[in-house]
MARROVEX-720681 format. One line per 2 residues: number of its first residue (from 1); for each residue x, y, z of N, C-alpha, C, CB. Coordinates in nm, 2 decimals, decimal comma. Glycine has a CB too. Example, Ala and Ser with C-alpha at 12.3 -4.5 7.8 and 13.67 -1.06 7.14 Angstrom:
<atoms>
1	1,32:-0,57:0,78:1,23:-0,45:0,78:1,32:-0,33:0,78:1,13:-0,45:0,90  1,28:-0,22:0,71:1,37:-0,11:0,71:1,29:0,00:0,79:1,41:-0,06:0,57 .
</atoms>
This chain:
<atoms>
1	0,45:-0,05:-0,48:0,52:-0,15:-0,56:0,43:-0,27:-0,58:0,65:-0,20:-0,48  0,43:-0,32:-0,70:0,35:-0,44:-0,73:0,43:-0,56:-0,75:0,25:-0,41:-0,85 .
3	0,38:-0,68:-0,72:0,46:-0,80:-0,74:0,43:-0,86:-0,88:0,42:-0,90:-0,63  0,53:-0,88:-0,95:0,52:-0,94:-1,08:0,55:-1,09:-1,08:0,61:-0,87:-1,19 .
5	0,45:-1,17:-1,08:0,47:-1,32:-1,06:0,56:-1,38:-1,17:0,34:-1,39:-1,07  0,55:-1,33:-1,30:0,63:-1,38:-1,41:0,77:-1,35:-1,39:0,57:-1,33:-1,54 .
7	0,80:-1,22:-1,35:0,94:-1,18:-1,33:1,00:-1,27:-1,21:0,95:-1,03:-1,29  0,93:-1,29:-1,11:0,97:-1,37:-1,00:1,00:-1,51:-1,04:0,87:-1,37:-0,88 .
9	0,91:-1,57:-1,12:0,93:-1,71:-1,17:1,06:-1,71:-1,26:0,81:-1,75:-1,25  1,08:-1,61:-1,35:1,19:-1,61:-1,43:1,32:-1,61:-1,35:1,19:-1,48:-1,52 .
11	1,33:-1,53:-1,25:1,44:-1,52:-1,16:1,46:-1,65:-1,09:1,43:-1,40:-1,06  1,36:-1,71:-1,04:1,36:-1,84:-0,96:1,42:-1,95:-1,05:1,23:-1,87:-0,91 .
13	1,37:-1,96:-1,17:1,42:-2,06:-1,27:1,56:-2,04:-1,30:1,33:-2,06:-1,39  1,61:-1,92:-1,31:1,75:-1,89:-1,35:1,84:-1,91:-1,23:1,76:-1,75:-1,40 .
15	1,79:-1,92:-1,11:1,88:-1,93:-0,99:1,91:-2,07:-0,95:1,81:-1,85:-0,87  2,03:-2,11:-0,96:2,07:-2,25:-0,94:2,03:-2,29:-0,79:2,22:-2,27:-0,96 .
17	1,97:-2,41:-0,78:1,94:-2,47:-0,65:1,96:-2,62:-0,65:1,80:-2,43:-0,61  2,03:-2,68:-0,74:2,04:-2,82:-0,75:2,15:-2,88:-0,67:2,05:-2,87:-0,89 .
19	2,25:-2,80:-0,62:2,35:-2,85:-0,54:2,36:-2,77:-0,41:2,49:-2,84:-0,61  2,33:-2,65:-0,41:2,33:-2,56:-0,29:2,22:-2,46:-0,30:2,47:-2,49:-0,27 .
21	2,14:-2,45:-0,19:2,02:-2,36:-0,20:2,04:-2,22:-0,14:1,91:-2,43:-0,13  2,16:-2,19:-0,10:2,18:-2,06:-0,03:2,14:-1,94:-0,12:2,32:-2,05:0,00 .
23	2,18:-1,94:-0,25:2,15:-1,83:-0,34:2,00:-1,82:-0,36:2,23:-1,85:-0,47  1,94:-1,94:-0,38:1,79:-1,94:-0,40:1,72:-1,89:-0,27:1,74:-2,08:-0,44 .
25	1,76:-1,94:-0,16:1,70:-1,90:-0,03:1,71:-1,74:-0,02:1,77:-1,97:0,09  1,83:-1,69:-0,05:1,85:-1,54:-0,04:1,76:-1,47:-0,13:2,00:-1,51:-0,06 .
27	1,74:-1,52:-0,25:1,65:-1,46:-0,35:1,51:-1,46:-0,30:1,66:-1,53:-0,49  1,46:-1,57:-0,24:1,32:-1,58:-0,19:1,31:-1,49:-0,07:1,29:-1,72:-0,16 .
29	1,41:-1,48:0,01:1,41:-1,39:0,13:1,39:-1,25:0,09:1,54:-1,41:0,21  1,47:-1,21:-0,02:1,46:-1,07:-0,07:1,32:-1,04:-0,13:1,57:-1,04:-0,17 .
31	1,26:-1,14:-0,20:1,13:-1,12:-0,26:1,03:-1,10:-0,14:1,09:-1,25:-0,34  1,04:-1,18:-0,04:0,95:-1,17:0,08:0,96:-1,03:0,14:0,98:-1,27:0,18 .
33	1,08:-0,99:0,17:1,10:-0,86:0,23:1,06:-0,74:0,14:1,25:-0,84:0,26  1,08:-0,75:0,01:1,04:-0,65:-0,09:0,89:-0,64:-0,10:1,10:-0,68:-0,22 .
35	0,82:-0,74:-0,05:0,67:-0,74:-0,07:0,60:-0,74:0,07:0,63:-0,86:-0,14  0,67:-0,68:0,17:0,61:-0,65:0,30:0,60:-0,76:0,40:0,47:-0,60:0,27 .
37	0,67:-0,87:0,38:0,67:-0,98:0,47:0,79:-0,97:0,57:0,67:-1,12:0,40  0,77:-1,01:0,69:0,88:-1,02:0,78:0,95:-1,15:0,76:0,84:-1,00:0,93 .
39	1,07:-1,16:0,71:1,14:-1,28:0,67:1,27:-1,30:0,74:1,15:-1,29:0,52  1,30:-1,42:0,77:1,43:-1,45:0,84:1,47:-1,59:0,81:1,43:-1,42:0,99 .
41	1,60:-1,62:0,82:1,65:-1,75:0,81:1,69:-1,79:0,96:1,77:-1,77:0,72  1,63:-1,90:1,00:1,65:-1,95:1,14:1,78:-2,03:1,15:1,53:-2,03:1,19 .
43	1,81:-2,07:1,28:1,93:-2,14:1,30:1,94:-2,28:1,23:1,95:-2,17:1,45  1,83:-2,33:1,18:1,83:-2,46:1,11:1,83:-2,43:0,96:1,71:-2,54:1,14 .
45	1,85:-2,30:0,92:1,85:-2,25:0,78:1,72:-2,26:0,71:1,96:-2,32:0,70  1,61:-2,26:0,79:1,48:-2,26:0,73:1,44:-2,11:0,70:1,37:-2,32:0,82 .
47	1,37:-2,08:0,59:1,32:-1,95:0,56:1,19:-1,94:0,62:1,32:-1,92:0,41  1,17:-1,84:0,71:1,04:-1,82:0,78:0,99:-1,68:0,75:1,05:-1,84:0,93 .
49	0,87:-1,67:0,69:0,82:-1,54:0,66:0,68:-1,53:0,71:0,82:-1,52:0,50  0,64:-1,41:0,76:0,51:-1,39:0,81:0,46:-1,24:0,78:0,51:-1,41:0,96 .
51	0,34:-1,23:0,79:0,28:-1,10:0,78:0,16:-1,08:0,88:0,22:-1,07:0,63  0,16:-0,97:0,95:0,06:-0,95:1,05:0,10:-1,01:1,18:-0,07:-1,02:1,01 .
53	0,01:-1,03:1,27:0,04:-1,09:1,40:-0,06:-1,19:1,44:0,04:-0,97:1,51  -0,04:-1,25:1,55:-0,13:-1,36:1,60:-0,09:-1,49:1,55:-0,27:-1,33:1,55 .
55	-0,17:-1,59:1,57:-0,14:-1,73:1,52:-0,14:-1,74:1,37:-0,25:-1,83:1,58  -0,05:-1,82:1,32:-0,05:-1,84:1,17:-0,17:-1,91:1,12:0,08:-1,92:1,13 .
57	-0,22:-1,87:1,01:-0,33:-1,93:0,95:-0,30:-2,01:0,82:-0,43:-1,82:0,91  -0,18:-1,99:0,77:-0,14:-2,07:0,66:0,01:-2,10:0,67:-0,16:-1,99:0,53 .
59	0,04:-2,23:0,65:0,18:-2,27:0,66:0,22:-2,34:0,53:0,21:-2,36:0,78  0,32:-2,30:0,46:0,37:-2,36:0,34:0,50:-2,43:0,37:0,38:-2,26:0,22 .
61	0,51:-2,55:0,33:0,63:-2,63:0,35:0,68:-2,69:0,22:0,61:-2,74:0,46  0,79:-2,66:0,18:0,84:-2,71:0,05:0,99:-2,72:0,05:0,80:-2,61:-0,06 .
63	1,04:-2,78:-0,06:1,19:-2,79:-0,08:1,23:-2,68:-0,17:1,23:-2,93:-0,14  1,35:-2,62:-0,14:1,41:-2,52:-0,23:1,50:-2,58:-0,33:1,48:-2,42:-0,15 .
65	1,54:-2,70:-0,31:1,64:-2,76:-0,41:1,56:-2,82:-0,53:1,72:-2,87:-0,34  1,63:-2,83:-0,64:1,58:-2,89:-0,76:1,67:-3,00:-0,81:1,55:-2,78:-0,87 .
67	1,62:-3,08:-0,90:1,71:-3,18:-0,97:1,81:-3,10:-1,06:1,63:-3,28:-1,05  1,92:-3,17:-1,09:2,02:-3,11:-1,18:1,95:-3,07:-1,31:2,14:-3,20:-1,20 .
69	1,98:-2,96:-1,37:1,92:-2,92:-1,50:1,97:-3,01:-1,61:1,95:-2,77:-1,53  1,87:-3,04:-1,70:1,91:-3,12:-1,82:1,89:-3,05:-1,95:1,82:-3,25:-1,82 .
71	1,85:-2,92:-1,94:1,84:-2,84:-2,05:1,85:-2,69:-2,01:1,71:-2,86:-2,14  1,89:-2,61:-2,10:1,90:-2,46:-2,06:1,76:-2,40:-2,05:1,99:-2,39:-2,16 .
73	1,75:-2,30:-1,97:1,63:-2,22:-1,96:1,61:-2,14:-2,09:1,63:-2,13:-1,84  1,50:-2,15:-2,15:1,47:-2,07:-2,27:1,32:-2,03:-2,27:1,50:-2,16:-2,40 .
75	1,30:-1,90:-2,29:1,17:-1,85:-2,28:1,13:-1,79:-2,41:1,15:-1,75:-2,17  1,02:-1,84:-2,46:0,96:-1,78:-2,59:0,88:-1,66:-2,56:0,88:-1,89:-2,67 .
77	0,92:-1,54:-2,60:0,85:-1,42:-2,56:0,72:-1,40:-2,65:0,94:-1,30:-2,58  0,70:-1,48:-2,74:0,58:-1,46:-2,83:0,45:-1,48:-2,76:0,59:-1,54:-2,95 .
</atoms>
């Protein structure tokens, strides 16, 4: 299975996260699992994903929420 960055971005943009991030967190969790990462949501509702073993070498820390949309998503396929 190969990861399609553009398809993932399309799905992420279409997934609401401006008031509640649960649906978006679940989408990212599924993307991680589908691509060979061990992913879980901890008791503080953080998404934690890892691959391999040993000490972590890279840590990404970001927000999943976005500002309220002010325009509809529109993609020009040309």
